[in-house]
All heavy atoms as TSV, in Angstrom:
chain	resi	resn	atom	element	x	y	z
A	1	MET	N	N	125.772	141.808	89.069
A	1	MET	CA	C	125.048	140.629	88.612
A	1	MET	C	C	124.405	140.937	87.264
A	1	MET	O	O	123.947	142.029	87.020
A	1	MET	CB	C	123.950	140.240	89.590
A	1	MET	CG	C	124.404	139.650	90.863
A	1	MET	SD	S	122.960	139.039	91.731
A	1	MET	CE	C	123.746	137.976	92.863
A	2	SER	N	N	124.315	139.922	86.482
A	2	SER	CA	C	123.708	140.144	85.177
A	2	SER	C	C	122.186	140.165	85.292
A	2	SER	O	O	121.604	139.701	86.267
A	2	SER	CB	C	124.133	139.046	84.204
A	2	SER	OG	O	123.511	137.838	84.556
A	3	THR	N	N	121.542	140.694	84.310
A	3	THR	CA	C	120.094	140.801	84.288
A	3	THR	C	C	119.431	139.427	84.281
A	3	THR	O	O	118.404	139.221	84.930
A	3	THR	CB	C	119.656	141.608	83.051
A	3	THR	OG1	O	120.396	142.825	83.007
A	3	THR	CG2	C	118.189	141.907	83.090
A	4	VAL	N	N	120.021	138.493	83.584
A	4	VAL	CA	C	119.461	137.136	83.511
A	4	VAL	C	C	119.504	136.476	84.880
A	4	VAL	O	O	118.518	135.858	85.316
A	4	VAL	CB	C	120.233	136.296	82.464
A	4	VAL	CG1	C	119.773	134.846	82.496
A	4	VAL	CG2	C	120.084	136.888	81.084
A	5	LEU	N	N	120.613	136.606	85.587
A	5	LEU	CA	C	120.745	136.019	86.912
A	5	LEU	C	C	119.743	136.642	87.874
A	5	LEU	O	O	119.124	135.946	88.676
A	5	LEU	CB	C	122.174	136.183	87.431
A	5	LEU	CG	C	122.479	135.527	88.776
A	5	LEU	CD1	C	122.174	134.032	88.719
A	5	LEU	CD2	C	123.910	135.778	89.160
A	6	MET	N	N	119.546	137.931	87.802
A	6	MET	CA	C	118.562	138.619	88.651
A	6	MET	C	C	117.156	138.115	88.339
A	6	MET	O	O	116.343	137.918	89.245
A	6	MET	CB	C	118.634	140.135	88.437
A	6	MET	CG	C	119.922	140.765	88.904
A	6	MET	SD	S	120.040	140.841	90.663
A	6	MET	CE	C	118.931	142.187	90.969
A	7	GLY	N	N	116.873	137.877	87.081
A	7	GLY	CA	C	115.557	137.352	86.689
A	7	GLY	C	C	115.321	135.951	87.225
A	7	GLY	O	O	114.234	135.631	87.693
A	8	VAL	N	N	116.351	135.118	87.150
A	8	VAL	CA	C	116.250	133.753	87.657
A	8	VAL	C	C	116.028	133.772	89.166
A	8	VAL	O	O	115.178	133.035	89.688
A	8	VAL	CB	C	117.504	132.937	87.290
A	8	VAL	CG1	C	117.533	131.607	88.015
A	8	VAL	CG2	C	117.570	132.715	85.787
A	9	ILE	N	N	116.744	134.607	89.881
A	9	ILE	CA	C	116.591	134.701	91.331
A	9	ILE	C	C	115.176	135.189	91.682
A	9	ILE	O	O	114.536	134.663	92.593
A	9	ILE	CB	C	117.670	135.620	91.936
A	9	ILE	CG1	C	119.040	134.946	91.822
A	9	ILE	CG2	C	117.347	135.962	93.380
A	9	ILE	CD1	C	120.198	135.820	92.188
A	10	ALA	N	N	114.671	136.166	90.966
A	10	ALA	CA	C	113.328	136.676	91.205
A	10	ALA	C	C	112.281	135.592	90.938
A	10	ALA	O	O	111.324	135.431	91.705
A	10	ALA	CB	C	113.055	137.902	90.333
A	11	PHE	N	N	112.462	134.836	89.867
A	11	PHE	CA	C	111.541	133.762	89.538
A	11	PHE	C	C	111.532	132.691	90.621
A	11	PHE	O	O	110.472	132.227	91.049
A	11	PHE	CB	C	111.919	133.143	88.184
A	11	PHE	CG	C	111.076	131.971	87.801
A	11	PHE	CD1	C	109.760	132.156	87.383
A	11	PHE	CD2	C	111.584	130.695	87.864
A	11	PHE	CE1	C	108.977	131.065	87.037
A	11	PHE	CE2	C	110.813	129.603	87.515
A	11	PHE	CZ	C	109.505	129.794	87.110
A	12	LEU	N	N	112.706	132.300	91.094
A	12	LEU	CA	C	112.801	131.298	92.154
A	12	LEU	C	C	112.161	131.798	93.446
A	12	LEU	O	O	111.492	131.051	94.158
A	12	LEU	CB	C	114.254	130.891	92.387
A	12	LEU	CG	C	114.905	130.104	91.258
A	12	LEU	CD1	C	116.374	129.865	91.539
A	12	LEU	CD2	C	114.182	128.790	91.025
A	13	ALA	N	N	112.356	133.076	93.762
A	13	ALA	CA	C	111.736	133.659	94.955
A	13	ALA	C	C	110.224	133.618	94.848
A	13	ALA	O	O	109.520	133.318	95.826
A	13	ALA	CB	C	112.233	135.084	95.156
A	14	LEU	N	N	109.690	133.906	93.667
A	14	LEU	CA	C	108.241	133.848	93.469
A	14	LEU	C	C	107.715	132.413	93.598
A	14	LEU	O	O	106.631	132.200	94.161
A	14	LEU	CB	C	107.869	134.422	92.106
A	14	LEU	CG	C	107.919	135.945	91.991
A	14	LEU	CD1	C	107.664	136.363	90.555
A	14	LEU	CD2	C	106.907	136.581	92.916
A	15	LEU	N	N	108.455	131.446	93.083
A	15	LEU	CA	C	108.053	130.047	93.233
A	15	LEU	C	C	108.003	129.631	94.696
A	15	LEU	O	O	107.049	128.980	95.130
A	15	LEU	CB	C	109.004	129.133	92.480
A	15	LEU	CG	C	108.791	128.982	90.977
A	15	LEU	CD1	C	109.852	128.077	90.386
A	15	LEU	CD2	C	107.421	128.425	90.687
A	16	VAL	N	N	109.018	129.994	95.446
A	16	VAL	CA	C	109.048	129.670	96.872
A	16	VAL	C	C	107.864	130.327	97.576
A	16	VAL	O	O	107.166	129.684	98.374
A	16	VAL	CB	C	110.385	130.109	97.513
A	16	VAL	CG1	C	110.321	130.042	99.026
A	16	VAL	CG2	C	111.514	129.242	96.974
A	17	LEU	N	N	107.611	131.562	97.288
A	17	LEU	CA	C	106.503	132.283	97.901
A	17	LEU	C	C	105.165	131.639	97.529
A	17	LEU	O	O	104.289	131.459	98.370
A	17	LEU	CB	C	106.513	133.751	97.464
A	17	LEU	CG	C	105.437	134.645	98.051
A	17	LEU	CD1	C	105.615	134.744	99.554
A	17	LEU	CD2	C	105.479	136.010	97.424
A	18	PHE	N	N	105.011	131.261	96.283
A	18	PHE	CA	C	103.759	130.635	95.810
A	18	PHE	C	C	103.487	129.323	96.539
A	18	PHE	O	O	102.395	129.083	97.033
A	18	PHE	CB	C	103.833	130.407	94.305
A	18	PHE	CG	C	102.639	129.667	93.759
A	18	PHE	CD1	C	101.427	130.307	93.604
A	18	PHE	CD2	C	102.751	128.332	93.411
A	18	PHE	CE1	C	100.327	129.627	93.110
A	18	PHE	CE2	C	101.666	127.642	92.918
A	18	PHE	CZ	C	100.441	128.295	92.770
A	19	PHE	N	N	104.494	128.452	96.627
A	19	PHE	CA	C	104.285	127.154	97.247
A	19	PHE	C	C	104.225	127.236	98.763
A	19	PHE	O	O	103.599	126.396	99.406
A	19	PHE	CB	C	105.364	126.160	96.788
A	19	PHE	CG	C	105.153	125.687	95.388
A	19	PHE	CD1	C	106.014	126.069	94.377
A	19	PHE	CD2	C	104.079	124.886	95.070
A	19	PHE	CE1	C	105.809	125.636	93.074
A	19	PHE	CE2	C	103.871	124.448	93.769
A	19	PHE	CZ	C	104.742	124.830	92.772
A	20	ALA	N	N	104.852	128.210	99.352
A	20	ALA	CA	C	104.827	128.353	100.805
A	20	ALA	C	C	103.472	128.837	101.298
A	20	ALA	O	O	103.082	128.572	102.432
A	20	ALA	CB	C	105.926	129.302	101.261
A	21	THR	N	N	102.736	129.547	100.459
A	21	THR	CA	C	101.454	130.098	100.897
A	21	THR	C	C	100.276	129.347	100.309
A	21	THR	O	O	99.143	129.822	100.378
A	21	THR	CB	C	101.347	131.588	100.498
A	21	THR	OG1	O	101.451	131.695	99.076
A	21	THR	CG2	C	102.404	132.411	101.181
A	22	GLY	N	N	100.508	128.169	99.730
A	22	GLY	CA	C	99.430	127.398	99.110
A	22	GLY	C	C	98.377	127.001	100.122
A	22	GLY	O	O	98.654	126.730	101.298
A	23	LYS	N	N	97.130	126.980	99.688
A	23	LYS	CA	C	96.036	126.602	100.569
A	23	LYS	C	C	95.912	125.088	100.603
A	23	LYS	O	O	95.956	124.425	99.581
A	23	LYS	CB	C	94.729	127.219	100.081
A	23	LYS	CG	C	94.744	128.721	100.142
A	23	LYS	CD	C	93.417	129.283	99.678
A	23	LYS	CE	C	93.472	130.795	99.716
A	23	LYS	NZ	N	92.238	131.397	99.239
A	24	LYS	N	N	95.737	124.560	101.791
A	24	LYS	CA	C	95.559	123.127	101.950
A	24	LYS	C	C	94.072	122.839	102.053
A	24	LYS	O	O	93.348	123.506	102.769
A	24	LYS	CB	C	96.280	122.642	103.201
A	24	LYS	CG	C	97.779	122.828	103.117
A	24	LYS	CD	C	98.458	122.319	104.337
A	24	LYS	CE	C	99.955	122.539	104.211
A	24	LYS	NZ	N	100.670	122.124	105.390
A	25	THR	N	N	93.645	121.827	101.328
A	25	THR	CA	C	92.229	121.472	101.402
A	25	THR	C	C	92.005	120.606	102.635
A	25	THR	O	O	92.807	119.719	102.935
A	25	THR	CB	C	91.790	120.697	100.141
A	25	THR	OG1	O	92.612	119.553	100.015
A	25	THR	CG2	C	91.906	121.560	98.898
A	26	PRO	N	N	90.924	120.848	103.343
A	26	PRO	CA	C	90.667	120.042	104.542
A	26	PRO	C	C	90.261	118.616	104.174
A	26	PRO	O	O	89.744	118.366	103.082
A	26	PRO	CB	C	89.508	120.784	105.212
A	26	PRO	CG	C	88.852	121.548	104.126
A	26	PRO	CD	C	89.929	121.875	103.117
A	27	ALA	N	N	90.497	117.708	105.084
A	27	ALA	CA	C	90.114	116.313	104.862
A	27	ALA	C	C	88.594	116.208	104.893
A	27	ALA	O	O	87.919	116.903	105.643
A	27	ALA	CB	C	90.718	115.432	105.951
A	28	ARG	N	N	88.059	115.322	104.060
A	28	ARG	CA	C	86.620	115.096	104.037
A	28	ARG	C	C	86.212	114.347	105.309
A	28	ARG	O	O	86.994	113.578	105.860
A	28	ARG	CB	C	86.235	114.256	102.826
A	28	ARG	CG	C	86.469	114.961	101.493
A	28	ARG	CD	C	86.142	114.057	100.338
A	28	ARG	NE	N	87.250	113.098	100.166
A	28	ARG	CZ	C	87.254	112.119	99.289
A	28	ARG	NH1	N	86.216	111.921	98.506
A	28	ARG	NH2	N	88.281	111.313	99.181
A	29	PRO	N	N	84.980	114.550	105.751
A	29	PRO	CA	C	84.498	113.783	106.912
A	29	PRO	C	C	84.485	112.291	106.598
A	29	PRO	O	O	84.331	111.890	105.443
A	29	PRO	CB	C	83.079	114.302	107.128
A	29	PRO	CG	C	82.989	115.587	106.383
A	29	PRO	CD	C	84.004	115.528	105.288
A	30	LEU	N	N	84.612	111.484	107.616
A	30	LEU	CA	C	84.670	110.034	107.462
A	30	LEU	C	C	83.460	109.484	106.710
A	30	LEU	O	O	83.577	108.557	105.911
A	30	LEU	CB	C	84.784	109.380	108.846
A	30	LEU	CG	C	85.041	107.892	108.894
A	30	LEU	CD1	C	86.347	107.549	108.192
A	30	LEU	CD2	C	85.071	107.408	110.326
A	31	GLU	N	N	82.299	110.080	106.917
A	31	GLU	CA	C	81.073	109.599	106.272
A	31	GLU	C	C	81.105	109.785	104.757
A	31	GLU	O	O	80.391	109.093	104.041
A	31	GLU	CB	C	79.843	110.329	106.830
A	31	GLU	CG	C	79.663	110.231	108.327
A	31	GLU	CD	C	80.527	111.236	109.094
A	31	GLU	OE1	O	80.687	112.382	108.633
A	31	GLU	OE2	O	81.040	110.841	110.147
A	32	GLN	N	N	81.895	110.723	104.268
A	32	GLN	CA	C	81.962	111.006	102.831
A	32	GLN	C	C	83.035	110.196	102.106
A	32	GLN	O	O	83.120	110.243	100.885
A	32	GLN	CB	C	82.219	112.492	102.604
A	32	GLN	CG	C	81.079	113.384	103.008
A	32	GLN	CD	C	81.396	114.863	102.753
A	32	GLN	OE1	O	82.452	115.185	102.246
A	32	GLN	NE2	N	80.465	115.717	103.119
A	33	LEU	N	N	83.840	109.467	102.839
A	33	LEU	CA	C	84.924	108.694	102.226
A	33	LEU	C	C	84.413	107.328	101.786
A	33	LEU	O	O	83.512	106.754	102.396
A	33	LEU	CB	C	86.069	108.530	103.222
A	33	LEU	CG	C	86.752	109.835	103.617
A	33	LEU	CD1	C	87.744	109.586	104.746
A	33	LEU	CD2	C	87.451	110.463	102.427
A	34	PRO	N	N	85.012	106.774	100.721
A	34	PRO	CA	C	84.607	105.426	100.274
A	34	PRO	C	C	84.891	104.396	101.369
A	34	PRO	O	O	85.854	104.544	102.126
A	34	PRO	CB	C	85.497	105.170	99.055
A	34	PRO	CG	C	86.022	106.493	98.646
A	34	PRO	CD	C	86.032	107.354	99.865
A	35	PRO	N	N	84.081	103.354	101.445
A	35	PRO	CA	C	84.337	102.321	102.461
A	35	PRO	C	C	85.619	101.559	102.154
A	35	PRO	O	O	86.054	101.468	101.011
A	35	PRO	CB	C	83.115	101.410	102.341
A	35	PRO	CG	C	82.569	101.668	100.985
A	35	PRO	CD	C	82.922	103.077	100.622
A	36	ALA	N	N	86.204	101.008	103.205
A	36	ALA	CA	C	87.434	100.239	103.050
A	36	ALA	C	C	87.132	98.888	102.427
A	36	ALA	O	O	86.129	98.253	102.753
A	36	ALA	CB	C	88.098	100.065	104.411
A	37	SER	N	N	87.998	98.454	101.540
A	37	SER	CA	C	87.830	97.144	100.900
A	37	SER	C	C	88.173	96.043	101.900
A	37	SER	O	O	88.720	96.295	102.975
A	37	SER	CB	C	88.750	97.045	99.689
A	37	SER	OG	O	90.105	97.012	100.108
A	38	ALA	N	N	87.886	94.818	101.497
A	38	ALA	CA	C	88.197	93.671	102.348
A	38	ALA	C	C	89.708	93.569	102.589
A	38	ALA	O	O	90.152	93.199	103.674
A	38	ALA	CB	C	87.673	92.393	101.714
A	39	GLY	N	N	90.490	93.906	101.570
A	39	GLY	CA	C	91.939	93.862	101.720
A	39	GLY	C	C	92.456	94.858	102.734
A	39	GLY	O	O	93.324	94.546	103.548
A	40	VAL	N	N	91.901	96.068	102.704
A	40	VAL	CA	C	92.293	97.098	103.677
A	40	VAL	C	C	91.886	96.654	105.068
A	40	VAL	O	O	92.660	96.778	106.035
A	40	VAL	CB	C	91.648	98.461	103.314
A	40	VAL	CG1	C	91.889	99.484	104.411
A	40	VAL	CG2	C	92.186	98.966	101.986
A	41	GLN	N	N	90.691	96.112	105.201
A	41	GLN	CA	C	90.211	95.651	106.501
A	41	GLN	C	C	91.084	94.520	107.043
A	41	GLN	O	O	91.410	94.481	108.234
A	41	GLN	CB	C	88.761	95.200	106.396
A	41	GLN	CG	C	87.802	96.338	106.151
A	41	GLN	CD	C	86.368	95.869	105.946
A	41	GLN	OE1	O	86.060	94.703	106.151
A	41	GLN	NE2	N	85.508	96.780	105.520
A	42	ALA	N	N	91.488	93.607	106.156
A	42	ALA	CA	C	92.338	92.492	106.577
A	42	ALA	C	C	93.697	92.989	107.063
A	42	ALA	O	O	94.192	92.546	108.099
A	42	ALA	CB	C	92.515	91.508	105.432
A	43	LEU	N	N	94.288	93.908	106.317
A	43	LEU	CA	C	95.598	94.447	106.732
A	43	LEU	C	C	95.483	95.177	108.072
A	43	LEU	O	O	96.349	95.037	108.938
A	43	LEU	CB	C	96.145	95.386	105.655
A	43	LEU	CG	C	96.657	94.728	104.386
A	43	LEU	CD1	C	96.937	95.774	103.315
A	43	LEU	CD2	C	97.908	93.922	104.682
A	44	ALA	N	N	94.427	95.946	108.245
A	44	ALA	CA	C	94.243	96.669	109.499
A	44	ALA	C	C	94.059	95.712	110.669
A	44	ALA	O	O	94.595	95.935	111.753
A	44	ALA	CB	C	93.053	97.624	109.385
A	45	SER	N	N	93.319	94.627	110.443
A	45	SER	CA	C	93.086	93.667	111.529
A	45	SER	C	C	94.353	92.901	111.893
A	45	SER	O	O	94.493	92.438	113.021
A	45	SER	CB	C	91.974	92.690	111.157
A	45	SER	OG	O	92.378	91.852	110.114
A	46	LEU	N	N	95.270	92.781	110.932
A	46	LEU	CA	C	96.557	92.115	111.203
A	46	LEU	C	C	97.578	93.050	111.844
A	46	LEU	O	O	98.696	92.655	112.141
A	46	LEU	CB	C	97.141	91.554	109.904
A	46	LEU	CG	C	96.396	90.389	109.269
A	46	LEU	CD1	C	96.975	90.070	107.908
A	46	LEU	CD2	C	96.465	89.173	110.183
A	47	GLY	N	N	97.176	94.301	112.029
A	47	GLY	CA	C	98.083	95.277	112.620
A	47	GLY	C	C	99.027	95.913	111.621
A	47	GLY	O	O	99.964	96.605	112.010
A	48	LYS	N	N	98.813	95.716	110.340
A	48	LYS	CA	C	99.664	96.298	109.301
A	48	LYS	C	C	99.047	97.617	108.843
A	48	LYS	O	O	98.554	97.760	107.727
A	48	LYS	CB	C	99.822	95.321	108.142
A	48	LYS	CG	C	100.508	94.041	108.554
A	48	LYS	CD	C	100.792	93.160	107.385
A	48	LYS	CE	C	101.566	91.954	107.856
A	48	LYS	NZ	N	102.289	91.330	106.784
A	49	ARG	N	N	99.079	98.570	109.735
A	49	ARG	CA	C	98.408	99.855	109.550
A	49	ARG	C	C	98.941	100.624	108.356
A	49	ARG	O	O	98.168	101.157	107.548
A	49	ARG	CB	C	98.585	100.663	110.840
A	49	ARG	CG	C	97.834	101.910	110.905
A	49	ARG	CD	C	97.898	102.445	112.334
A	49	ARG	NE	N	97.560	103.845	112.315
A	49	ARG	CZ	C	98.343	104.803	112.762
A	49	ARG	NH1	N	99.488	104.508	113.311
A	49	ARG	NH2	N	97.964	106.039	112.700
A	50	ILE	N	N	100.241	100.696	108.203
A	50	ILE	CA	C	100.842	101.461	107.115
A	50	ILE	C	C	100.489	100.838	105.764
A	50	ILE	O	O	100.141	101.536	104.812
A	50	ILE	CB	C	102.364	101.589	107.304
A	50	ILE	CG1	C	102.640	102.438	108.539
A	50	ILE	CG2	C	103.031	102.183	106.062
A	50	ILE	CD1	C	104.085	102.513	108.934
A	51	ASP	N	N	100.547	99.507	105.689
A	51	ASP	CA	C	100.174	98.830	104.442
A	51	ASP	C	C	98.691	99.048	104.126
A	51	ASP	O	O	98.321	99.212	102.963
A	51	ASP	CB	C	100.480	97.336	104.532
A	51	ASP	CG	C	101.978	97.058	104.572
A	51	ASP	OD1	O	102.738	97.862	103.994
A	51	ASP	OD2	O	102.376	96.041	105.160
A	52	ALA	N	N	97.851	99.056	105.153
A	52	ALA	CA	C	96.423	99.300	104.954
A	52	ALA	C	C	96.183	100.711	104.430
A	52	ALA	O	O	95.363	100.920	103.534
A	52	ALA	CB	C	95.666	99.081	106.268
A	53	ILE	N	N	96.921	101.683	104.970
A	53	ILE	CA	C	96.796	103.068	104.508
A	53	ILE	C	C	97.242	103.184	103.050
A	53	ILE	O	O	96.577	103.817	102.238
A	53	ILE	CB	C	97.597	104.019	105.435
A	53	ILE	CG1	C	96.926	104.097	106.803
A	53	ILE	CG2	C	97.739	105.400	104.811
A	53	ILE	CD1	C	97.756	104.802	107.863
A	54	LYS	N	N	98.365	102.566	102.721
A	54	LYS	CA	C	98.863	102.601	101.342
A	54	LYS	C	C	97.854	102.000	100.374
A	54	LYS	O	O	97.599	102.553	99.305
A	54	LYS	CB	C	100.191	101.842	101.233
A	54	LYS	CG	C	101.370	102.559	101.839
A	54	LYS	CD	C	102.610	101.680	101.672
A	54	LYS	CE	C	103.830	102.285	102.308
A	54	LYS	NZ	N	105.002	101.397	102.171
A	55	LEU	N	N	97.291	100.849	100.742
A	55	LEU	CA	C	96.331	100.184	99.878
A	55	LEU	C	C	95.068	101.026	99.711
A	55	LEU	O	O	94.552	101.166	98.600
A	55	LEU	CB	C	95.981	98.794	100.431
A	55	LEU	CG	C	94.971	97.986	99.619
A	55	LEU	CD1	C	95.478	97.755	98.200
A	55	LEU	CD2	C	94.684	96.658	100.311
A	56	TYR	N	N	94.577	101.595	100.800
A	56	TYR	CA	C	93.378	102.431	100.708
A	56	TYR	C	C	93.615	103.620	99.787
A	56	TYR	O	O	92.778	103.956	98.966
A	56	TYR	CB	C	92.957	102.906	102.104
A	56	TYR	CG	C	91.662	103.689	102.084
A	56	TYR	CD1	C	90.433	103.037	102.072
A	56	TYR	CD2	C	91.661	105.070	102.050
A	56	TYR	CE1	C	89.246	103.736	102.023
A	56	TYR	CE2	C	90.473	105.784	102.005
A	56	TYR	CZ	C	89.269	105.112	101.997
A	56	TYR	OH	O	88.099	105.833	101.942
A	57	ARG	N	N	94.768	104.245	99.909
A	57	ARG	CA	C	95.095	105.393	99.040
A	57	ARG	C	C	95.167	104.966	97.585
A	57	ARG	O	O	94.688	105.667	96.693
A	57	ARG	CB	C	96.426	106.023	99.462
A	57	ARG	CG	C	96.329	106.750	100.780
A	57	ARG	CD	C	97.559	107.556	101.055
A	57	ARG	NE	N	97.555	108.718	100.163
A	57	ARG	CZ	C	98.616	109.454	99.920
A	57	ARG	NH1	N	99.770	109.159	100.454
A	57	ARG	NH2	N	98.539	110.484	99.131
A	58	ARG	N	N	95.788	103.803	97.325
A	58	ARG	CA	C	95.918	103.310	95.954
A	58	ARG	C	C	94.535	103.001	95.359
A	58	ARG	O	O	94.275	103.284	94.196
A	58	ARG	CB	C	96.790	102.058	95.939
A	58	ARG	CG	C	97.240	101.659	94.557
A	58	ARG	CD	C	98.218	100.479	94.534
A	58	ARG	NE	N	99.122	100.429	95.667
A	58	ARG	CZ	C	99.241	99.362	96.465
A	58	ARG	NH1	N	98.543	98.273	96.251
A	58	ARG	NH2	N	100.093	99.380	97.468
A	59	GLU	N	N	93.656	102.421	96.170
A	59	GLU	CA	C	92.332	102.029	95.675
A	59	GLU	C	C	91.388	103.209	95.481
A	59	GLU	O	O	90.558	103.196	94.578
A	59	GLU	CB	C	91.686	101.043	96.647
A	59	GLU	CG	C	92.353	99.695	96.666
A	59	GLU	CD	C	91.743	98.755	97.689
A	59	GLU	OE1	O	90.950	99.192	98.549
A	59	GLU	OE2	O	92.076	97.557	97.626
A	60	THR	N	N	91.502	104.227	96.346
A	60	THR	CA	C	90.498	105.296	96.351
A	60	THR	C	C	91.013	106.650	95.895
A	60	THR	O	O	90.209	107.528	95.596
A	60	THR	CB	C	89.899	105.467	97.750
A	60	THR	OG1	O	90.937	105.908	98.641
A	60	THR	CG2	C	89.256	104.185	98.245
A	61	GLY	N	N	92.312	106.848	95.914
A	61	GLY	CA	C	92.861	108.164	95.582
A	61	GLY	C	C	92.726	109.153	96.716
A	61	GLY	O	O	92.858	110.357	96.518
A	62	ALA	N	N	92.451	108.665	97.922
A	62	ALA	CA	C	92.289	109.529	99.087
A	62	ALA	C	C	93.637	110.127	99.501
A	62	ALA	O	O	94.693	109.622	99.156
A	62	ALA	CB	C	91.717	108.726	100.254
A	63	THR	N	N	93.559	111.218	100.248
A	63	THR	CA	C	94.774	111.823	100.782
A	63	THR	C	C	95.312	110.951	101.920
A	63	THR	O	O	94.606	110.071	102.426
A	63	THR	CB	C	94.499	113.236	101.326
A	63	THR	OG1	O	93.624	113.132	102.457
A	63	THR	CG2	C	93.893	114.144	100.255
A	64	LEU	N	N	96.532	111.237	102.325
A	64	LEU	CA	C	97.135	110.493	103.437
A	64	LEU	C	C	96.304	110.662	104.708
A	64	LEU	O	O	96.045	109.696	105.428
A	64	LEU	CB	C	98.569	110.964	103.657
A	64	LEU	CG	C	99.324	110.320	104.813
A	64	LEU	CD1	C	99.428	108.816	104.622
A	64	LEU	CD2	C	100.708	110.925	104.938
A	65	ARG	N	N	95.878	111.867	104.979
A	65	ARG	CA	C	95.077	112.140	106.178
A	65	ARG	C	C	93.752	111.367	106.132
A	65	ARG	O	O	93.332	110.792	107.144
A	65	ARG	CB	C	94.798	113.632	106.307
A	65	ARG	CG	C	93.910	113.955	107.507
A	65	ARG	CD	C	93.648	115.416	107.607
A	65	ARG	NE	N	94.846	116.054	108.136
A	65	ARG	CZ	C	95.038	117.354	108.173
A	65	ARG	NH1	N	94.127	118.177	107.702
A	65	ARG	NH2	N	96.139	117.867	108.678
A	66	GLU	N	N	93.105	111.352	104.974
A	66	GLU	CA	C	91.833	110.654	104.847
A	66	GLU	C	C	92.009	109.141	105.026
A	66	GLU	O	O	91.222	108.490	105.713
A	66	GLU	CB	C	91.194	110.953	103.490
A	66	GLU	CG	C	90.732	112.388	103.352
A	66	GLU	CD	C	90.356	112.773	101.938
A	66	GLU	OE1	O	90.733	112.059	100.984
A	66	GLU	OE2	O	89.664	113.794	101.780
A	67	ALA	N	N	93.052	108.588	104.414
A	67	ALA	CA	C	93.300	107.154	104.522
A	67	ALA	C	C	93.610	106.762	105.960
A	67	ALA	O	O	93.119	105.744	106.458
A	67	ALA	CB	C	94.448	106.753	103.599
A	68	LYS	N	N	94.385	107.576	106.630
A	68	LYS	CA	C	94.704	107.313	108.045
A	68	LYS	C	C	93.436	107.344	108.882
A	68	LYS	O	O	93.241	106.512	109.779
A	68	LYS	CB	C	95.711	108.327	108.554
A	68	LYS	CG	C	96.133	108.101	109.980
A	68	LYS	CD	C	97.092	109.181	110.445
A	68	LYS	CE	C	97.478	109.021	111.894
A	68	LYS	NZ	N	96.359	108.968	112.806
A	69	GLN	N	N	92.563	108.277	108.587
A	69	GLN	CA	C	91.301	108.410	109.309
A	69	GLN	C	C	90.454	107.137	109.142
A	69	GLN	O	O	89.896	106.631	110.116
A	69	GLN	CB	C	90.574	109.637	108.764
A	69	GLN	CG	C	89.332	110.028	109.497
A	69	GLN	CD	C	88.719	111.302	108.878
A	69	GLN	OE1	O	89.223	111.855	107.903
A	69	GLN	NE2	N	87.631	111.731	109.453
A	70	VAL	N	N	90.383	106.615	107.924
A	70	VAL	CA	C	89.581	105.420	107.670
A	70	VAL	C	C	90.195	104.210	108.374
A	70	VAL	O	O	89.495	103.442	109.033
A	70	VAL	CB	C	89.457	105.172	106.145
A	70	VAL	CG1	C	88.877	103.784	105.859
A	70	VAL	CG2	C	88.614	106.236	105.505
A	71	VAL	N	N	91.493	104.025	108.237
A	71	VAL	CA	C	92.157	102.861	108.842
A	71	VAL	C	C	92.069	102.945	110.366
A	71	VAL	O	O	91.822	101.924	111.026
A	71	VAL	CB	C	93.619	102.741	108.349
A	71	VAL	CG1	C	94.378	101.680	109.136
A	71	VAL	CG2	C	93.637	102.420	106.864
A	72	ASP	N	N	92.224	104.120	110.927
A	72	ASP	CA	C	92.090	104.261	112.381
A	72	ASP	C	C	90.674	103.934	112.831
A	72	ASP	O	O	90.475	103.390	113.932
A	72	ASP	CB	C	92.482	105.673	112.827
A	72	ASP	CG	C	93.982	105.899	112.782
A	72	ASP	OD1	O	94.749	104.911	112.649
A	72	ASP	OD2	O	94.397	107.075	112.876
A	73	SER	N	N	89.680	104.253	112.017
A	73	SER	CA	C	88.304	103.945	112.386
A	73	SER	C	C	88.056	102.419	112.351
A	73	SER	O	O	87.212	101.915	113.086
A	73	SER	CB	C	87.310	104.647	111.456
A	73	SER	OG	O	87.275	104.038	110.191
A	74	LEU	N	N	88.807	101.700	111.529
A	74	LEU	CA	C	88.671	100.252	111.467
A	74	LEU	C	C	89.194	99.587	112.738
A	74	LEU	O	O	88.702	98.537	113.147
A	74	LEU	CB	C	89.411	99.673	110.257
A	74	LEU	CG	C	88.900	100.059	108.890
A	74	LEU	CD1	C	89.827	99.560	107.802
A	74	LEU	CD2	C	87.489	99.531	108.676
A	75	ARG	N	N	90.165	100.184	113.343
A	75	ARG	CA	C	90.756	99.626	114.563
A	75	ARG	C	C	89.747	99.658	115.713
A	75	ARG	O	O	89.822	98.853	116.623
A	75	ARG	CB	C	92.009	100.392	114.923
A	75	ARG	CG	C	93.116	100.181	113.931
A	75	ARG	CD	C	94.319	101.020	114.201
A	75	ARG	NE	N	94.845	100.752	115.524
A	75	ARG	CZ	C	95.704	101.544	116.144
A	75	ARG	NH1	N	96.120	102.646	115.560
A	75	ARG	NH2	N	96.152	101.247	117.324
A	76	GLY	N	N	88.808	100.598	115.653
A	76	GLY	CA	C	87.821	100.718	116.723
A	76	GLY	C	C	86.655	99.757	116.569
A	76	GLY	O	O	85.812	99.643	117.451
A	77	GLN	N	N	86.587	99.025	115.473
A	77	GLN	CA	C	85.448	98.137	115.244
A	77	GLN	C	C	85.668	96.794	115.913
A	77	GLN	O	O	86.676	96.261	116.069
A	77	GLN	CB	C	85.230	97.916	113.746
A	77	GLN	CG	C	84.754	99.164	113.062
A	77	GLN	CD	C	84.554	98.946	111.547
A	77	GLN	OE1	O	84.882	97.899	111.012
A	77	GLN	NE2	N	84.023	99.956	110.899
């Protein structure tokens, strides 16, 4: 194998290792998340859970886990 090919393989192996061991940040507690807008609440009440999660993420920049947590809490109200 040529030296360049060995270098490319080593670089790719390091990239895989780097992304495989990345630290995941924990979701913020529900109390620290922004409140759901009227649109998110309306979608959740209509049973459109996925659309409500998408809208909440778009409006707040929350993670998927955080948005799901907020929308699920709306179902209990």
